[in-house]
Residue frames as a rotation matrix with the C-alpha (Angstrom) as fourth column:
MET 1
0.540 0.841 0.019 0.05
0.841 -0.541 0.000 0.00
0.010 0.016 -1.000 -0.01
ARG 2
0.275 -0.534 -0.800 2.92
0.314 -0.736 0.600 2.31
-0.909 -0.416 -0.035 0.59
VAL 3
-0.729 -0.509 0.458 3.87
0.530 0.003 0.848 2.01
-0.433 0.861 0.267 -3.05
LEU 4
-0.080 0.782 0.619 0.39
0.921 -0.179 0.346 3.08
0.381 0.598 -0.706 -4.15
SER 5
0.735 0.330 -0.593 0.40
0.579 -0.759 0.296 6.01
-0.353 -0.561 -0.749 -1.76
ARG 6
-0.200 -0.858 -0.473 3.79
0.221 -0.510 0.831 7.13
-0.954 0.062 0.292 -3.07
ILE 7
-0.700 -0.006 0.714 2.60
0.712 0.074 0.699 6.85
-0.057 0.997 -0.047 -6.63
TYR 8
0.373 0.908 0.189 -0.54
0.893 -0.407 0.191 8.83
0.250 0.098 -0.963 -5.82
ARG 9
0.532 -0.273 -0.801 1.52
0.378 -0.770 0.514 11.55
-0.758 -0.576 -0.306 -4.06
THR 10
-0.564 -0.820 0.092 3.88
0.383 -0.162 0.909 11.71
-0.731 0.548 0.406 -7.08
VAL 11
-0.389 0.515 0.764 0.99
0.875 -0.053 0.481 12.09
0.288 0.855 -0.430 -9.56
VAL 12
0.694 0.680 -0.235 -0.65
0.720 -0.658 0.222 14.84
-0.004 -0.323 -0.946 -7.38
THR 13
0.182 -0.687 -0.704 2.70
0.293 -0.645 0.705 16.68
-0.939 -0.335 0.083 -7.06
VAL 14
-0.791 -0.429 0.437 3.26
0.510 -0.068 0.857 16.57
-0.338 0.901 0.273 -10.83
ALA 15
-0.073 0.871 0.486 -0.34
0.938 -0.106 0.330 17.63
0.339 0.480 -0.809 -11.45
ASP 16
0.362 0.191 -0.912 0.07
0.700 -0.702 0.130 20.59
-0.616 -0.686 -0.388 -9.13
GLY 17
-0.575 -0.698 -0.428 2.17
0.191 -0.623 0.759 22.30
-0.796 0.354 0.491 -11.80
TYR 18
-0.915 0.218 0.340 -0.51
0.363 0.076 0.929 21.88
0.177 0.973 -0.149 -14.47
VAL 19
-0.060 0.936 -0.347 -3.59
0.978 -0.014 -0.207 23.08
-0.198 -0.352 -0.915 -12.56
PRO 20
-0.232 -0.004 0.973 -4.75
0.522 -0.844 0.121 26.45
0.821 0.536 0.198 -13.99
GLU 21
-0.962 -0.223 0.155 -4.87
0.021 -0.629 -0.777 29.36
0.271 -0.745 0.610 -11.59
ARG 22
-0.350 0.892 0.285 -8.62
-0.818 -0.440 0.372 29.64
0.457 -0.103 0.883 -11.76
TYR 23
0.584 0.577 -0.571 -9.04
-0.233 0.793 0.563 25.99
0.778 -0.196 0.597 -10.51
ALA 24
-0.467 -0.872 -0.144 -6.34
-0.057 0.192 -0.980 26.16
0.882 -0.450 -0.140 -7.87
GLN 25
-0.442 0.395 0.806 -8.80
-0.889 -0.316 -0.332 26.93
0.123 -0.863 0.491 -5.05
GLN 26
0.681 0.731 -0.047 -10.85
-0.723 0.681 0.118 23.68
0.118 -0.047 0.992 -5.84
TRP 27
0.377 -0.619 -0.689 -7.69
-0.103 0.711 -0.696 21.71
0.920 0.333 0.205 -6.31
ASN 28
-0.655 -0.754 0.054 -6.31
-0.016 -0.058 -0.998 22.72
0.755 -0.655 0.026 -2.94
HIS 29
0.093 0.794 0.601 -9.61
-0.815 -0.286 0.504 22.60
0.571 -0.537 0.621 -1.01
PRO 30
-0.572 -0.306 0.761 -9.68
-0.766 0.530 -0.363 20.35
-0.292 -0.791 -0.537 2.07
ALA 31
0.140 0.626 0.767 -12.36
-0.083 0.779 -0.621 18.24
-0.987 0.024 0.161 0.29
GLY 32
0.374 -0.077 -0.924 -10.67
-0.883 -0.334 -0.330 18.56
-0.283 0.939 -0.193 -3.16
PRO 33
0.835 0.024 -0.550 -9.23
-0.358 0.782 -0.509 15.89
0.418 0.622 0.662 -5.46
LYS 34
-0.230 -0.971 -0.064 -6.12
-0.557 0.185 -0.809 15.52
0.798 -0.151 -0.584 -3.34
THR 35
-0.669 0.031 0.742 -8.14
-0.723 0.202 -0.661 13.92
-0.170 -0.979 -0.113 -0.53
ILE 36
-0.912 0.411 0.007 -10.34
0.411 0.911 0.021 10.93
0.002 0.021 -1.000 0.15
PHE 37
-0.416 0.764 -0.494 -13.13
0.202 -0.452 -0.869 13.42
-0.887 -0.461 0.034 0.87
PHE 38
-0.199 0.265 -0.944 -13.37
-0.884 -0.465 0.056 13.94
-0.424 0.845 0.327 -2.90
TRP 39
-0.703 -0.218 -0.677 -12.94
-0.617 0.659 0.429 10.40
0.353 0.720 -0.598 -4.16
ALA 40
-0.916 0.375 0.144 -15.23
0.199 0.735 -0.649 8.54
-0.349 -0.565 -0.747 -1.74
PRO 41
-0.060 0.956 -0.286 -18.37
-0.170 -0.292 -0.941 10.44
-0.984 -0.008 0.181 -2.85
CYS 42
-0.185 -0.044 -0.982 -17.37
-0.970 -0.153 0.190 10.04
-0.158 0.987 -0.015 -6.50
PHE 43
-0.895 -0.164 -0.415 -17.37
-0.263 0.945 0.195 6.27
0.361 0.284 -0.889 -6.15
LYS 44
-0.751 0.658 0.053 -20.50
0.202 0.306 -0.931 6.34
-0.628 -0.688 -0.362 -4.05
TRP 45
-0.290 0.585 -0.757 -22.40
-0.849 -0.522 -0.078 7.76
-0.441 0.621 0.648 -7.08
VAL 46
-0.841 -0.054 -0.539 -22.37
-0.357 0.804 0.476 4.12
0.408 0.592 -0.695 -8.32
LEU 47
-0.827 0.553 -0.099 -25.03
0.439 0.527 -0.728 3.36
-0.350 -0.645 -0.679 -5.73
VAL 48
-0.189 0.750 -0.633 -27.26
-0.377 -0.651 -0.659 6.03
-0.907 0.115 0.406 -7.21
PHE 49
-0.390 0.041 -0.920 -26.76
-0.917 0.072 0.392 4.72
0.082 0.997 0.010 -10.79
ALA 50
-0.958 0.056 -0.282 -27.48
0.051 0.998 0.025 1.18
0.283 0.009 -0.959 -9.60
GLY 51
-0.605 0.772 -0.195 -30.62
0.297 -0.009 -0.955 2.39
-0.739 -0.635 -0.224 -7.90
LEU 52
-0.177 0.483 -0.858 -31.69
-0.740 -0.640 -0.208 4.13
-0.649 0.598 0.470 -11.05
GLY 53
-0.717 -0.176 -0.674 -31.09
-0.600 0.649 0.468 0.94
0.355 0.740 -0.571 -12.98
ASP 54
-0.934 0.349 -0.077 -33.43
0.343 0.813 -0.470 -0.88
-0.101 -0.465 -0.879 -10.56
VAL 55
-0.461 0.801 -0.381 -36.25
-0.522 -0.592 -0.614 1.45
-0.718 -0.084 0.691 -11.41
SER 56
-0.217 0.348 -0.912 -36.82
-0.936 0.191 0.295 -0.62
0.277 0.918 0.285 -14.57
ARG 57
-0.930 -0.156 -0.332 -36.92
-0.083 0.971 -0.223 -3.85
0.357 -0.180 -0.917 -12.55
PRO 58
0.045 0.981 -0.186 -40.30
0.119 0.180 0.976 -5.34
0.992 -0.066 -0.108 -11.55
ALA 59
0.102 0.058 0.993 -41.26
-0.840 -0.529 0.117 -4.37
0.532 -0.846 -0.005 -7.98
GLU 60
0.949 0.307 0.068 -41.53
-0.297 0.801 0.519 -8.07
0.105 -0.513 0.852 -6.90
LYS 61
0.582 -0.788 -0.198 -37.80
0.595 0.580 -0.557 -8.43
0.554 0.207 0.806 -7.55
LEU 62
0.140 -0.490 0.860 -36.77
-0.340 -0.840 -0.423 -5.51
0.930 -0.233 -0.284 -5.34
SER 63
-0.321 -0.349 -0.880 -35.11
0.703 0.535 -0.469 -6.14
0.635 -0.769 0.074 -1.95
LEU 64
0.745 0.644 0.172 -36.92
0.298 -0.552 0.779 -4.57
0.597 -0.529 -0.603 1.00
LEU 65
0.662 -0.534 -0.526 -33.88
0.602 -0.040 0.798 -4.70
-0.447 -0.845 0.295 3.27
GLN 66
-0.386 -0.811 0.441 -31.54
0.919 -0.294 0.264 -3.17
-0.085 0.507 0.858 0.55
SER 67
-0.069 0.453 0.889 -34.00
0.518 -0.745 0.420 -0.38
0.853 0.489 -0.183 -0.10
THR 68
0.917 0.362 -0.166 -34.42
0.301 -0.357 0.885 0.34
0.261 -0.861 -0.436 3.58
ALA 69
0.233 -0.917 -0.324 -30.61
0.854 0.034 0.519 0.50
-0.465 -0.397 0.791 3.94
LEU 70
-0.390 -0.401 0.829 -30.48
0.821 -0.559 0.116 3.16
0.416 0.726 0.548 1.28
LEU 71
0.656 0.715 0.241 -32.67
0.477 -0.640 0.602 5.36
0.584 -0.280 -0.762 3.44
SER 72
0.472 -0.550 -0.689 -29.63
0.745 -0.169 0.645 5.99
-0.472 -0.818 0.330 5.66
GLY 73
-0.275 -0.493 0.826 -28.57
0.890 -0.456 0.024 8.36
0.365 0.741 0.564 2.87
PHE 74
0.507 0.587 0.631 -30.72
0.287 -0.805 0.519 11.04
0.813 -0.082 -0.576 4.48
ILE 75
0.911 -0.218 -0.349 -28.93
0.339 -0.083 0.937 10.76
-0.234 -0.972 -0.002 7.76
TRP 76
0.038 -0.995 0.087 -25.50
0.845 0.078 0.528 10.93
-0.533 0.054 0.845 6.11
ALA 77
0.058 0.054 0.997 -26.56
0.750 -0.662 -0.008 13.84
0.659 0.748 -0.079 3.94
ARG 78
0.900 0.287 0.328 -27.15
-0.002 -0.750 0.662 15.90
0.435 -0.596 -0.674 7.05
TYR 79
0.750 -0.645 -0.148 -23.99
0.378 0.234 0.896 14.61
-0.543 -0.728 0.419 8.67
SER 80
-0.015 -0.818 0.575 -21.83
0.996 0.039 0.082 15.59
-0.089 0.574 0.814 5.70
LEU 81
0.334 0.163 0.928 -22.94
0.347 -0.937 0.040 19.18
0.877 0.309 -0.369 6.12
ILE 82
0.982 0.073 0.174 -21.83
-0.140 -0.342 0.929 19.22
0.127 -0.937 -0.325 9.74
ILE 83
0.573 -0.819 -0.012 -18.36
0.702 0.483 0.522 17.66
-0.422 -0.308 0.853 9.49
ILE 84
0.706 -0.460 -0.539 -15.27
-0.540 -0.842 0.011 19.59
-0.459 0.283 -0.842 8.67
PRO 85
-0.918 0.024 -0.395 -14.46
-0.225 -0.854 0.470 19.94
-0.326 0.521 0.789 5.83
ARG 86
0.056 0.998 0.041 -18.03
-0.300 0.056 -0.952 20.41
-0.952 0.041 0.302 4.73
ASN 87
-0.893 -0.399 0.207 -18.47
-0.010 0.479 0.878 18.27
-0.449 0.782 -0.432 1.69
ILE 88
-0.130 0.868 -0.479 -21.33
-0.803 -0.376 -0.463 19.27
-0.582 0.324 0.746 -0.68
ASN 89
-0.327 -0.048 -0.944 -20.59
-0.789 0.563 0.244 16.40
0.520 0.825 -0.222 -3.08
LEU 90
-0.962 -0.045 -0.271 -20.94
0.116 0.827 -0.549 13.86
0.249 -0.560 -0.790 -0.23
SER 91
-0.637 0.762 -0.111 -24.17
-0.216 -0.316 -0.924 15.55
-0.740 -0.565 0.366 0.84
LEU 92
-0.085 0.613 -0.785 -25.67
-0.977 -0.205 -0.055 15.40
-0.195 0.763 0.617 -2.63
VAL 93
-0.550 -0.156 -0.820 -24.74
-0.495 0.852 0.170 11.79
0.672 0.500 -0.546 -3.25
ASN 94
-0.973 0.196 -0.120 -26.23
0.209 0.536 -0.818 10.79
-0.096 -0.821 -0.562 0.14
LEU 95
-0.415 0.849 -0.326 -29.38
-0.551 -0.520 -0.653 12.78
-0.724 -0.091 0.683 -0.58
PHE 96
-0.071 0.357 -0.931 -29.83
-0.953 0.253 0.169 10.94
0.296 0.899 0.323 -3.95
VAL 97
-0.843 -0.230 -0.486 -29.12
-0.109 0.958 -0.265 7.60
0.527 -0.170 -0.833 -2.25
GLY 98
-0.815 0.578 -0.027 -31.96
0.057 0.034 -0.998 8.35
-0.576 -0.815 -0.061 0.20
VAL 99
-0.192 0.770 -0.608 -34.28
-0.836 -0.453 -0.310 9.41
-0.514 0.449 0.731 -2.55
ILE 100
-0.402 -0.063 -0.914 -33.58
-0.684 0.684 0.254 6.24
0.608 0.727 -0.318 -4.54
GLY 101
-0.982 0.023 -0.190 -34.28
0.139 0.766 -0.628 4.20
0.131 -0.642 -0.755 -1.36
SER 102
-0.553 0.817 -0.164 -37.52
-0.249 -0.349 -0.903 6.01
-0.795 -0.459 0.396 -0.80
LEU 103
-0.115 0.509 -0.853 -38.61
-0.989 -0.140 0.049 5.53
-0.095 0.850 0.519 -4.38
GLN 104
-0.620 -0.126 -0.774 -37.87
-0.331 0.937 0.113 1.79
0.711 0.326 -0.623 -4.30
LEU 105
-0.956 0.284 -0.076 -39.69
0.193 0.411 -0.891 1.41
-0.222 -0.866 -0.448 -0.98
SER 106
-0.350 0.869 -0.349 -42.72
-0.635 -0.494 -0.594 3.13
-0.689 0.014 0.724 -2.36
ARG 107
-0.191 0.208 -0.959 -42.70
-0.887 0.381 0.259 0.79
0.420 0.901 0.112 -5.30
ILE 108
-0.858 -0.139 -0.494 -42.43
0.045 0.938 -0.343 -2.24
0.512 -0.317 -0.799 -3.00
TYR 109
-0.793 0.607 -0.056 -45.21
-0.032 -0.132 -0.991 -0.93
-0.609 -0.784 0.124 -0.77
THR 110
-0.180 0.747 -0.640 -47.48
-0.915 -0.365 -0.169 -0.28
-0.360 0.556 0.749 -3.74
TYR 111
-0.411 -0.062 -0.910 -46.84
-0.613 0.757 0.225 -3.75
0.675 0.650 -0.349 -5.15
ARG 112
-0.955 -0.002 -0.296 -47.54
0.204 0.720 -0.664 -5.48
0.215 -0.694 -0.687 -1.78
LYS 113
-0.572 0.810 -0.132 -50.72
-0.337 -0.379 -0.862 -3.51
-0.748 -0.448 0.489 -1.30
SER 114
-0.137 0.539 -0.831 -51.86
-0.989 -0.032 0.143 -4.47
0.050 0.841 0.538 -4.77
LEU 115
-0.714 -0.128 -0.689 -51.41
-0.185 0.983 0.010 -8.17
0.675 0.135 -0.725 -3.80
GLU 116
-0.915 0.379 -0.140 -53.59
0.221 0.180 -0.958 -7.65
-0.338 -0.908 -0.249 -0.74
ASN 117
-0.011 0.918 -0.396 -56.23
-0.023 -0.396 -0.918 -5.86
-1.000 -0.001 0.025 -2.70
PRO 118
-0.498 -0.324 0.804 -56.58
0.684 0.423 0.594 -7.13
-0.533 0.846 0.012 -6.23
ALA 119
0.573 0.796 0.197 -59.07
0.787 -0.466 -0.404 -4.35
-0.229 0.386 -0.893 -7.08
MET 120
0.515 -0.462 -0.722 -56.21
-0.065 -0.861 0.504 -1.87
-0.855 -0.213 -0.473 -6.92
GLU 121
-0.432 -0.745 0.509 -54.48
0.466 0.299 0.833 -3.36
-0.772 0.597 0.218 -9.95
LYS 122
-0.383 0.194 -0.903 -54.76
-0.640 -0.761 0.108 -1.47
-0.666 0.619 0.416 -13.21
């Protein structure tokens, strides 16, 4: 792992010389691309895209537990605005994760209610 850290630091040091002046503030920000605070939310967007992909799946194939776990995005969205450095990207991705979880839970709920009451089906 030390080798990877050394490579990453070398790449960042070299890239420092190529960052235009107008982007220097974002580049050197405490939650900028030089830190994990930038990269972790970027990779977390995969959860949002996976949730959007699940919108096309039938409701009977959705997982109740998985969709419930995605609701924690609302809690983490709030938390990411309290921590230092404040991370707007992390807050947005967590908000979208919570919204996707809510959407999937509403689909599951509607499907299960339609099984209880067949008259509700279209």
